PDB file of N, CA, C and O in Angstrom:
ATOM      1  N   MET A   1       0.797  -0.965   0.216  1.00  0.00           N
ATOM      2  CA  MET A   1      -0.005   0.032  -0.003  1.00  0.00           C
ATOM      3  C   MET A   1       1.093   1.270   0.249  1.00  0.00           C
ATOM      4  O   MET A   1       2.099   1.273   0.958  1.00  0.00           O
ATOM      5  N   THR A   2       0.408   2.532  -0.766  1.00  0.00           N
ATOM      6  CA  THR A   2       1.479   3.598  -1.129  1.00  0.00           C
ATOM      7  C   THR A   2       0.907   4.513   0.365  1.00  0.00           C
ATOM      8  O   THR A   2      -0.006   4.171   1.115  1.00  0.00           O
ATOM      9  N   ALA A   3       1.322   5.098   0.413  1.00  0.00           N
ATOM     10  CA  ALA A   3       1.209   6.678   1.440  1.00  0.00           C
ATOM     11  C   ALA A   3      -0.075   7.098   1.005  1.00  0.00           C
ATOM     12  O   ALA A   3      -0.917   7.204   1.897  1.00  0.00           O
ATOM     13  N   LEU A   4      -0.505   7.427  -0.432  1.00  0.00           N
ATOM     14  CA  LEU A   4      -1.659   8.051  -0.497  1.00  0.00           C
ATOM     15  C   LEU A   4      -2.771   6.988  -0.402  1.00  0.00           C
ATOM     16  O   LEU A   4      -3.920   7.392  -0.224  1.00  0.00           O
ATOM     17  N   GLY A   5      -2.545   5.728  -0.499  1.00  0.00           N
ATOM     18  CA  GLY A   5      -3.556   4.931  -0.089  1.00  0.00           C
ATOM     19  C   GLY A   5      -3.876   4.529   1.444  1.00  0.00           C
ATOM     20  O   GLY A   5      -4.945   4.247   1.985  1.00  0.00           O
ATOM     21  N   ALA A   6      -2.813   4.591   1.849  1.00  0.00           N
ATOM     22  CA  ALA A   6      -3.146   4.567   3.450  1.00  0.00           C
ATOM     23  C   ALA A   6      -3.721   5.700   4.094  1.00  0.00           C
ATOM     24  O   ALA A   6      -4.251   5.647   5.204  1.00  0.00           O
ATOM     25  N   SER A   7      -3.601   6.854   3.308  1.00  0.00           N
ATOM     26  CA  SER A   7      -4.148   8.041   3.993  1.00  0.00           C
ATOM     27  C   SER A   7      -5.954   8.184   3.698  1.00  0.00           C
ATOM     28  O   SER A   7      -6.803   8.778   4.362  1.00  0.00           O
ATOM     29  N   ARG A   8      -6.051   7.566   2.730  1.00  0.00           N
ATOM     30  CA  ARG A   8      -7.623   7.609   2.020  1.00  0.00           C
ATOM     31  C   ARG A   8      -8.409   6.353   2.958  1.00  0.00           C
ATOM     32  O   ARG A   8      -8.477   5.165   2.643  1.00  0.00           O
ATOM     33  N   ARG A   9      -8.915   6.940   4.074  1.00  0.00           N
ATOM     34  CA  ARG A   9      -9.635   6.085   5.019  1.00  0.00           C
ATOM     35  C   ARG A   9     -10.907   6.684   5.174  1.00  0.00           C
ATOM     36  O   ARG A   9     -10.978   7.911   5.103  1.00  0.00           O
ATOM     37  N   THR A  10     -11.915   6.013   5.373  1.00  0.00           N
ATOM     38  CA  THR A  10     -13.335   6.703   5.993  1.00  0.00           C
ATOM     39  C   THR A  10     -13.001   6.819   7.578  1.00  0.00           C
ATOM     40  O   THR A  10     -12.063   6.335   8.212  1.00  0.00           O
ATOM     41  N   ILE A  11     -14.165   7.680   8.027  1.00  0.00           N
ATOM     42  CA  ILE A  11     -14.133   7.706   9.494  1.00  0.00           C
ATOM     43  C   ILE A  11     -14.645   6.492  10.054  1.00  0.00           C
ATOM     44  O   ILE A  11     -14.357   6.166  11.206  1.00  0.00           O
ATOM     45  N   GLY A  12     -15.303   5.876   9.400  1.00  0.00           N
ATOM     46  CA  GLY A  12     -15.672   4.538   9.945  1.00  0.00           C
ATOM     47  C   GLY A  12     -14.608   3.715  10.376  1.00  0.00           C
ATOM     48  O   GLY A  12     -14.433   3.275  11.512  1.00  0.00           O
ATOM     49  N   GLN A  13     -13.667   3.484   9.012  1.00  0.00           N
ATOM     50  CA  GLN A  13     -12.189   2.895   9.177  1.00  0.00           C
ATOM     51  C   GLN A  13     -11.514   3.477  10.478  1.00  0.00           C
ATOM     52  O   GLN A  13     -11.387   2.780  11.485  1.00  0.00           O
ATOM     53  N   LEU A  14     -11.214   4.398  10.432  1.00  0.00           N
ATOM     54  CA  LEU A  14     -10.384   5.130  11.677  1.00  0.00           C
ATOM     55  C   LEU A  14     -10.925   4.519  12.900  1.00  0.00           C
ATOM     56  O   LEU A  14     -10.270   3.863  13.710  1.00  0.00           O
ATOM     57  N   ILE A  15     -12.485   4.861  12.976  1.00  0.00           N
ATOM     58  CA  ILE A  15     -13.052   4.264  14.189  1.00  0.00           C
ATOM     59  C   ILE A  15     -12.947   2.967  14.641  1.00  0.00           C
ATOM     60  O   ILE A  15     -13.064   2.764  15.850  1.00  0.00           O
ATOM     61  N   GLN A  16     -12.728   1.969  13.811  1.00  0.00           N
ATOM     62  CA  GLN A  16     -12.798   0.758  13.523  1.00  0.00           C
ATOM     63  C   GLN A  16     -11.176   0.468  14.476  1.00  0.00           C
ATOM     64  O   GLN A  16     -10.916   0.003  15.586  1.00  0.00           O
ATOM     65  N   GLN A  17     -10.482   0.950  13.504  1.00  0.00           N
ATOM     66  CA  GLN A  17      -9.103   0.616  14.114  1.00  0.00           C
ATOM     67  C   GLN A  17      -8.819   1.035  14.972  1.00  0.00           C
ATOM     68  O   GLN A  17      -8.108   0.244  15.591  1.00  0.00           O
ATOM     69  N   GLY A  18      -9.023   2.382  15.722  1.00  0.00           N
ATOM     70  CA  GLY A  18      -8.876   3.076  16.923  1.00  0.00           C
ATOM     71  C   GLY A  18      -9.381   1.979  18.216  1.00  0.00           C
ATOM     72  O   GLY A  18      -8.723   1.670  19.209  1.00  0.00           O
ATOM     73  N   TRP A  19     -10.885   1.480  17.803  1.00  0.00           N
ATOM     74  CA  TRP A  19     -11.199   0.345  18.671  1.00  0.00           C
ATOM     75  C   TRP A  19     -10.617  -0.678  18.765  1.00  0.00           C
ATOM     76  O   TRP A  19     -10.916  -1.402  19.715  1.00  0.00           O
ATOM     77  N   ASN A  20      -9.645  -1.086  17.880  1.00  0.00           N
ATOM     78  CA  ASN A  20      -8.672  -2.314  18.335  1.00  0.00           C
ATOM     79  C   ASN A  20      -7.530  -1.983  19.163  1.00  0.00           C
ATOM     80  O   ASN A  20      -7.166  -2.589  20.170  1.00  0.00           O
ATOM     81  N   GLU A  21      -6.927  -0.813  18.562  1.00  0.00           N
ATOM     82  CA  GLU A  21      -5.596  -0.203  19.206  1.00  0.00           C
ATOM     83  C   GLU A  21      -5.778   0.184  20.520  1.00  0.00           C
ATOM     84  O   GLU A  21      -5.398  -0.415  21.526  1.00  0.00           O
ATOM     85  N   ILE A  22      -6.636   1.658  20.413  1.00  0.00           N
ATOM     86  CA  ILE A  22      -6.771   1.891  22.235  1.00  0.00           C
ATOM     87  C   ILE A  22      -8.157   1.821  22.460  1.00  0.00           C
ATOM     88  O   ILE A  22      -8.609   2.952  22.280  1.00  0.00           O
ATOM     89  N   PRO A  23      -9.046   1.032  22.767  1.00  0.00           N
ATOM     90  CA  PRO A  23     -10.500   0.932  23.163  1.00  0.00           C
ATOM     91  C   PRO A  23     -10.594   2.171  24.492  1.00  0.00           C
ATOM     92  O   PRO A  23     -11.456   3.048  24.446  1.00  0.00           O
ATOM     93  N   GLU A  24      -9.911   2.112  25.271  1.00  0.00           N
ATOM     94  CA  GLU A  24      -9.994   2.946  26.353  1.00  0.00           C
ATOM     95  C   GLU A  24      -9.986   4.524  26.034  1.00  0.00           C
ATOM     96  O   GLU A  24     -10.904   5.242  26.429  1.00  0.00           O
ATOM     97  N   VAL A  25      -9.200   4.883  25.502  1.00  0.00           N
ATOM     98  CA  VAL A  25      -9.087   6.178  24.948  1.00  0.00           C
ATOM     99  C   VAL A  25     -10.789   6.303  24.034  1.00  0.00           C
ATOM    100  O   VAL A  25     -11.551   7.233  24.301  1.00  0.00           O
ATOM    101  N   LEU A  26     -11.145   5.251  23.008  1.00  0.00           N
ATOM    102  CA  LEU A  26     -11.805   5.585  22.633  1.00  0.00           C
ATOM    103  C   LEU A  26     -13.164   5.867  23.389  1.00  0.00           C
ATOM    104  O   LEU A  26     -13.868   6.866  23.241  1.00  0.00           O
ATOM    105  N   ALA A  27     -13.367   4.927  24.124  1.00  0.00           N
ATOM    106  CA  ALA A  27     -14.328   4.591  24.979  1.00  0.00           C
ATOM    107  C   ALA A  27     -14.602   5.886  26.113  1.00  0.00           C
ATOM    108  O   ALA A  27     -15.666   6.444  26.384  1.00  0.00           O
ATOM    109  N   SER A  28     -13.482   6.085  26.555  1.00  0.00           N
ATOM    110  CA  SER A  28     -13.392   7.588  27.778  1.00  0.00           C
ATOM    111  C   SER A  28     -13.957   8.622  26.931  1.00  0.00           C
ATOM    112  O   SER A  28     -14.719   9.446  27.435  1.00  0.00           O
ATOM    113  N   THR A  29     -13.620   8.674  25.505  1.00  0.00           N
ATOM    114  CA  THR A  29     -13.832   9.890  24.804  1.00  0.00           C
ATOM    115  C   THR A  29     -15.578  10.420  24.777  1.00  0.00           C
ATOM    116  O   THR A  29     -16.127  11.506  24.964  1.00  0.00           O
ATOM    117  N   GLY A  30     -16.067   9.040  24.445  1.00  0.00           N
ATOM    118  CA  GLY A  30     -17.274   8.802  24.454  1.00  0.00           C
ATOM    119  C   GLY A  30     -17.877   9.104  25.535  1.00  0.00           C
ATOM    120  O   GLY A  30     -18.648  10.039  25.320  1.00  0.00           O
ATOM    121  N   LEU A  31     -17.894   8.783  26.529  1.00  0.00           N
ATOM    122  CA  LEU A  31     -18.508   9.018  27.540  1.00  0.00           C
ATOM    123  C   LEU A  31     -18.296  10.286  28.164  1.00  0.00           C
ATOM    124  O   LEU A  31     -19.203  10.740  28.863  1.00  0.00           O
ATOM    125  N   ALA A  32     -17.017  11.056  27.985  1.00  0.00           N
ATOM    126  CA  ALA A  32     -16.897  12.436  28.011  1.00  0.00           C
ATOM    127  C   ALA A  32     -17.701  13.354  27.345  1.00  0.00           C
ATOM    128  O   ALA A  32     -18.169  14.373  27.853  1.00  0.00           O
ATOM    129  N   LEU A  33     -17.881  12.908  25.986  1.00  0.00           N
ATOM    130  CA  LEU A  33     -19.105  13.885  25.101  1.00  0.00           C
ATOM    131  C   LEU A  33     -20.678  13.755  25.611  1.00  0.00           C
ATOM    132  O   LEU A  33     -21.517  14.652  25.531  1.00  0.00           O
ATOM    133  N   VAL A  34     -20.874  12.452  26.144  1.00  0.00           N
ATOM    134  CA  VAL A  34     -21.955  12.535  26.491  1.00  0.00           C
ATOM    135  C   VAL A  34     -22.193  13.332  27.770  1.00  0.00           C
ATOM    136  O   VAL A  34     -23.092  14.172  27.730  1.00  0.00           O
ATOM    137  N   GLY A  35     -21.545  13.187  28.827  1.00  0.00           N
ATOM    138  CA  GLY A  35     -21.446  13.772  29.712  1.00  0.00           C
ATOM    139  C   GLY A  35     -21.340  15.251  29.663  1.00  0.00           C
ATOM    140  O   GLY A  35     -22.062  16.000  30.320  1.00  0.00           O
ATOM    141  N   ILE A  36     -20.355  15.653  28.810  1.00  0.00           N
ATOM    142  CA  ILE A  36     -20.436  17.224  28.556  1.00  0.00           C
ATOM    143  C   ILE A  36     -21.938  17.745  27.886  1.00  0.00           C
ATOM    144  O   ILE A  36     -22.412  18.830  28.222  1.00  0.00           O
ATOM    145  N   GLY A  37     -22.623  16.850  26.908  1.00  0.00           N
ATOM    146  CA  GLY A  37     -24.004  16.913  26.419  1.00  0.00           C
ATOM    147  C   GLY A  37     -25.070  17.104  27.653  1.00  0.00           C
ATOM    148  O   GLY A  37     -25.888  18.023  27.705  1.00  0.00           O
ATOM    149  N   MET A  38     -24.937  16.232  28.484  1.00  0.00           N
ATOM    150  CA  MET A  38     -25.621  16.296  29.400  1.00  0.00           C
ATOM    151  C   MET A  38     -25.623  17.225  30.338  1.00  0.00           C
ATOM    152  O   MET A  38     -26.713  17.600  30.770  1.00  0.00           O
ATOM    153  N   GLY A  39     -24.172  17.899  30.948  1.00  0.00           N
ATOM    154  CA  GLY A  39     -23.929  18.988  31.130  1.00  0.00           C
ATOM    155  C   GLY A  39     -24.533  20.335  30.911  1.00  0.00           C
ATOM    156  O   GLY A  39     -24.966  21.068  31.799  1.00  0.00           O
ATOM    157  N   ILE A  40     -24.512  20.592  29.563  1.00  0.00           N
ATOM    158  CA  ILE A  40     -25.190  21.762  28.664  1.00  0.00           C
ATOM    159  C   ILE A  40     -26.436  21.588  28.742  1.00  0.00           C
ATOM    160  O   ILE A  40     -27.111  22.611  28.854  1.00  0.00           O
ATOM    161  N   ALA A  41     -26.991  20.550  28.717  1.00  0.00           N
ATOM    162  CA  ALA A  41     -28.497  20.732  28.517  1.00  0.00           C
ATOM    163  C   ALA A  41     -29.281  20.629  30.142  1.00  0.00           C
ATOM    164  O   ALA A  41     -30.474  20.819  30.380  1.00  0.00           O
ATOM    165  N   GLY A  42     -28.430  20.348  30.904  1.00  0.00           N
ATOM    166  CA  GLY A  42     -28.649  20.521  32.585  1.00  0.00           C
ATOM    167  C   GLY A  42     -28.562  21.996  32.878  1.00  0.00           C
ATOM    168  O   GLY A  42     -29.513  22.538  33.442  1.00  0.00           O
ATOM    169  N   CYS A  43     -27.527  22.666  32.547  1.00  0.00           N
ATOM    170  CA  CYS A  43     -27.738  24.045  32.755  1.00  0.00           C
ATOM    171  C   CYS A  43     -28.547  24.946  31.752  1.00  0.00           C
ATOM    172  O   CYS A  43     -28.884  26.083  32.082  1.00  0.00           O
ATOM    173  N   TYR A  44     -28.753  24.587  30.914  1.00  0.00           N
ATOM    174  CA  TYR A  44     -30.064  25.240  29.844  1.00  0.00           C
ATOM    175  C   TYR A  44     -31.318  24.954  30.754  1.00  0.00           C
ATOM    176  O   TYR A  44     -31.882  25.899  31.305  1.00  0.00           O
ATOM    177  N   LYS A  45     -31.784  23.583  30.927  1.00  0.00           N
ATOM    178  CA  LYS A  45     -32.760  23.440  31.705  1.00  0.00           C
ATOM    179  C   LYS A  45     -32.844  24.663  33.135  1.00  0.00           C
ATOM    180  O   LYS A  45     -33.795  25.430  33.288  1.00  0.00           O
ATOM    181  N   TYR A  46     -31.751  24.604  33.970  1.00  0.00           N
ATOM    182  CA  TYR A  46     -31.736  25.231  35.171  1.00  0.00           C
ATOM    183  C   TYR A  46     -31.972  26.530  34.724  1.00  0.00           C
ATOM    184  O   TYR A  46     -33.075  26.940  35.087  1.00  0.00           O
ATOM    185  N   TYR A  47     -31.023  27.683  33.760  1.00  0.00           N
ATOM    186  CA  TYR A  47     -31.428  28.664  33.742  1.00  0.00           C
ATOM    187  C   TYR A  47     -32.538  29.085  33.388  1.00  0.00           C
ATOM    188  O   TYR A  47     -33.010  30.051  33.988  1.00  0.00           O
ATOM    189  N   LYS A  48     -33.377  28.366  32.131  1.00  0.00           N
ATOM    190  CA  LYS A  48     -34.549  28.668  31.437  1.00  0.00           C
ATOM    191  C   LYS A  48     -35.745  28.167  32.703  1.00  0.00           C
ATOM    192  O   LYS A  48     -36.750  28.877  32.711  1.00  0.00           O
ATOM    193  N   GLU A  49     -35.724  27.317  33.481  1.00  0.00           N
ATOM    194  CA  GLU A  49     -36.866  27.299  34.722  1.00  0.00           C
ATOM    195  C   GLU A  49     -36.739  28.283  35.829  1.00  0.00           C
ATOM    196  O   GLU A  49     -37.545  28.408  36.751  1.00  0.00           O
ATOM    197  N   ASP A  50     -35.378  29.142  35.607  1.00  0.00           N
ATOM    198  CA  ASP A  50     -35.130  30.054  36.855  1.00  0.00           C
ATOM    199  C   ASP A  50     -34.877  29.021  37.921  1.00  0.00           C
ATOM    200  O   ASP A  50     -35.764  28.820  38.751  1.00  0.00           O
ATOM    201  N   GLY A  51     -33.791  28.374  37.973  1.00  0.00           N
ATOM    202  CA  GLY A  51     -33.288  27.493  39.155  1.00  0.00           C
ATOM    203  C   GLY A  51     -33.035  27.965  40.318  1.00  0.00           C
ATOM    204  O   GLY A  51     -33.411  27.389  41.339  1.00  0.00           O
ATOM    205  N   ASP A  52     -32.338  29.121  40.323  1.00  0.00           N
ATOM    206  CA  ASP A  52     -31.892  30.109  41.651  1.00  0.00           C
ATOM    207  C   ASP A  52     -33.034  30.679  42.476  1.00  0.00           C
ATOM    208  O   ASP A  52     -32.685  31.530  43.294  1.00  0.00           O
ATOM    209  N   ASN A  53     -34.099  30.435  42.435  1.00  0.00           N
ATOM    210  CA  ASN A  53     -35.695  30.857  42.544  1.00  0.00           C
ATOM    211  C   ASN A  53     -35.951  29.656  43.516  1.00  0.00           C
ATOM    212  O   ASN A  53     -36.500  28.597  43.212  1.00  0.00           O
ATOM    213  N   ARG A  54     -35.383  30.063  44.916  1.00  0.00           N
ATOM    214  CA  ARG A  54     -35.614  28.979  45.709  1.00  0.00           C
ATOM    215  C   ARG A  54     -36.216  29.624  47.128  1.00  0.00           C
ATOM    216  O   ARG A  54     -35.930  30.689  47.676  1.00  0.00           O
ATOM    217  N   ARG A  55     -37.059  28.687  47.476  1.00  0.00           N
ATOM    218  CA  ARG A  55     -38.201  29.417  48.519  1.00  0.00           C
ATOM    219  C   ARG A  55     -37.048  29.381  50.007  1.00  0.00           C
ATOM    220  O   ARG A  55     -36.978  30.422  50.660  1.00  0.00           O
ATOM    221  N   TYR A  56     -36.454  28.522  50.321  1.00  0.00           N
ATOM    222  CA  TYR A  56     -35.361  28.470  51.483  1.00  0.00           C
ATOM    223  C   TYR A  56     -34.271  28.682  51.098  1.00  0.00           C
ATOM    224  O   TYR A  56     -33.856  27.880  50.261  1.00  0.00           O
ATOM    225  N   LYS A  57     -33.212  29.970  51.571  1.00  0.00           N
ATOM    226  CA  LYS A  57     -32.040  30.145  51.080  1.00  0.00           C
ATOM    227  C   LYS A  57     -31.116  29.846  52.416  1.00  0.00           C
ATOM    228  O   LYS A  57     -31.648  29.648  53.508  1.00  0.00           O
ATOM    229  N   MET A  58     -30.074  29.835  52.282  1.00  0.00           N
ATOM    230  CA  MET A  58     -28.957  29.783  53.242  1.00  0.00           C
ATOM    231  C   MET A  58     -29.324  31.280  53.774  1.00  0.00           C
ATOM    232  O   MET A  58     -29.828  31.337  54.895  1.00  0.00           O
ATOM    233  N   THR A  59     -29.142  32.325  53.162  1.00  0.00           N
ATOM    234  CA  THR A  59     -28.893  33.625  53.940  1.00  0.00           C
ATOM    235  C   THR A  59     -29.875  34.299  53.308  1.00  0.00           C
ATOM    236  O   THR A  59     -30.273  33.900  52.213  1.00  0.00           O
ATOM    237  N   TYR A  60     -30.518  35.658  54.038  1.00  0.00           N
ATOM    238  CA  TYR A  60     -31.391  36.408  53.865  1.00  0.00           C
ATOM    239  C   TYR A  60     -30.920  37.150  52.402  1.00  0.00           C
ATOM    240  O   TYR A  60     -29.739  37.447  52.223  1.00  0.00           O
ATOM    241  N   VAL A  61     -31.747  37.360  51.592  1.00  0.00           N
ATOM    242  CA  VAL A  61     -31.702  38.475  50.542  1.00  0.00           C
ATOM    243  C   VAL A  61     -32.465  39.172  50.722  1.00  0.00           C
ATOM    244  O   VAL A  61     -33.542  38.810  51.194  1.00  0.00           O
ATOM    245  N   ILE A  62     -32.146  40.701  50.353  1.00  0.00           N
ATOM    246  CA  ILE A  62     -32.906  41.897  50.488  1.00  0.00           C
ATOM    247  C   ILE A  62     -32.960  42.495  49.128  1.00  0.00           C
ATOM    248  O   ILE A  62     -32.004  43.051  48.588  1.00  0.00           O
ATOM    249  N   MET A  63     -34.316  42.323  48.535  1.00  0.00           N
ATOM    250  CA  MET A  63     -34.391  42.962  47.150  1.00  0.00           C
ATOM    251  C   MET A  63     -35.163  44.454  47.338  1.00  0.00           C
ATOM    252  O   MET A  63     -35.771  44.829  48.341  1.00  0.00           O
ATOM    253  N   ARG A  64     -34.986  45.084  46.261  1.00  0.00           N
ATOM    254  CA  ARG A  64     -35.535  46.203  46.068  1.00  0.00           C
ATOM    255  C   ARG A  64     -36.966  46.245  45.497  1.00  0.00           C
ATOM    256  O   ARG A  64     -37.217  45.346  44.694  1.00  0.00           O
ATOM    257  N   PRO A  65     -38.030  47.197  45.786  1.00  0.00           N
ATOM    258  CA  PRO A  65     -39.445  46.717  45.029  1.00  0.00           C
ATOM    259  C   PRO A  65     -39.430  46.743  43.746  1.00  0.00           C
ATOM    260  O   PRO A  65     -40.233  46.081  43.088  1.00  0.00           O
ATOM    261  N   ASP A  66     -38.368  47.632  43.121  1.00  0.00           N
ATOM    262  CA  ASP A  66     -38.932  47.520  41.657  1.00  0.00           C
ATOM    263  C   ASP A  66     -37.517  46.977  40.987  1.00  0.00           C
ATOM    264  O   ASP A  66     -37.071  47.537  39.987  1.00  0.00           O
ATOM    265  N   ASP A  67     -36.977  46.082  41.473  1.00  0.00           N
ATOM    266  CA  ASP A  67     -35.902  44.887  40.926  1.00  0.00           C
ATOM    267  C   ASP A  67     -37.042  43.813  40.456  1.00  0.00           C
ATOM    268  O   ASP A  67     -38.080  43.503  41.039  1.00  0.00           O
ATOM    269  N   PRO A  68     -36.423  43.267  38.998  1.00  0.00           N
ATOM    270  CA  PRO A  68     -37.605  42.527  38.420  1.00  0.00           C
ATOM    271  C   PRO A  68     -37.275  41.159  38.540  1.00  0.00           C
ATOM    272  O   PRO A  68     -37.654  40.351  37.692  1.00  0.00           O
ATOM    273  N   LYS A  69     -36.519  40.788  39.641  1.00  0.00           N
ATOM    274  CA  LYS A  69     -36.901  39.402  40.373  1.00  0.00           C
ATOM    275  C   LYS A  69     -37.769  39.374  41.186  1.00  0.00           C
ATOM    276  O   LYS A  69     -38.217  38.261  41.462  1.00  0.00           O
ATOM    277  N   VAL A  70     -38.336  40.576  41.879  1.00  0.00           N
ATOM    278  CA  VAL A  70     -39.122  40.385  42.934  1.00  0.00           C
ATOM    279  C   VAL A  70     -40.661  39.702  42.133  1.00  0.00           C
ATOM    280  O   VAL A  70     -41.449  39.002  42.770  1.00  0.00           O
ATOM    281  N   GLN A  71     -40.844  40.032  40.811  1.00  0.00           N
ATOM    282  CA  GLN A  71     -41.933  39.539  40.118  1.00  0.00           C
ATOM    283  C   GLN A  71     -42.040  38.078  39.726  1.00  0.00           C
ATOM    284  O   GLN A  71     -43.005  37.652  39.092  1.00  0.00           O
ATOM    285  N   ARG A  72     -40.899  37.225  40.168  1.00  0.00           N
ATOM    286  CA  ARG A  72     -40.558  36.226  40.014  1.00  0.00           C
ATOM    287  C   ARG A  72     -40.658  34.927  41.140  1.00  0.00           C
ATOM    288  O   ARG A  72     -40.936  33.744  40.945  1.00  0.00           O
ATOM    289  N   ILE A  73     -40.300  35.686  42.440  1.00  0.00           N
ATOM    290  CA  ILE A  73     -40.331  35.274  43.793  1.00  0.00           C
ATOM    291  C   ILE A  73     -41.698  34.337  43.851  1.00  0.00           C
ATOM    292  O   ILE A  73     -42.783  34.731  43.424  1.00  0.00           O
ATOM    293  N   ARG A  74     -41.421  32.721  44.590  1.00  0.00           N
ATOM    294  CA  ARG A  74     -42.341  32.183  44.444  1.00  0.00           C
ATOM    295  C   ARG A  74     -43.177  32.670  45.459  1.00  0.00           C
ATOM    296  O   ARG A  74     -42.558  33.518  46.101  1.00  0.00           O
ATOM    297  N   LYS A  75     -44.509  32.473  45.957  1.00  0.00           N
ATOM    298  CA  LYS A  75     -45.435  32.917  46.529  1.00  0.00           C
ATOM    299  C   LYS A  75     -45.971  31.245  47.574  1.00  0.00           C
ATOM    300  O   LYS A  75     -47.046  31.145  48.165  1.00  0.00           O
ATOM    301  N   ASP A  76     -44.942  30.214  47.530  1.00  0.00           N
ATOM    302  CA  ASP A  76     -45.565  28.947  48.206  1.00  0.00           C
ATOM    303  C   ASP A  76     -46.378  28.942  49.889  1.00  0.00           C
ATOM    304  O   ASP A  76     -46.843  27.898  50.346  1.00  0.00           O
TER     305      ASP A  76
END
């Protein structure tokens, strides 16, 4: 095989060769990508649903009446 022929590989062939040679690197890379995706989705959901709006907080928070956060305070 020439040098040109060795460089013409598909992504599937490279993944298969990598899995045969370094499976722990490919498996940990896949798990890392899944974890990053779940972290991004969790942060998006937290900010979308106003996750910092807790009924009981560790410290007192004083807000002005004209603060926009006052409208979103839970009235549980």
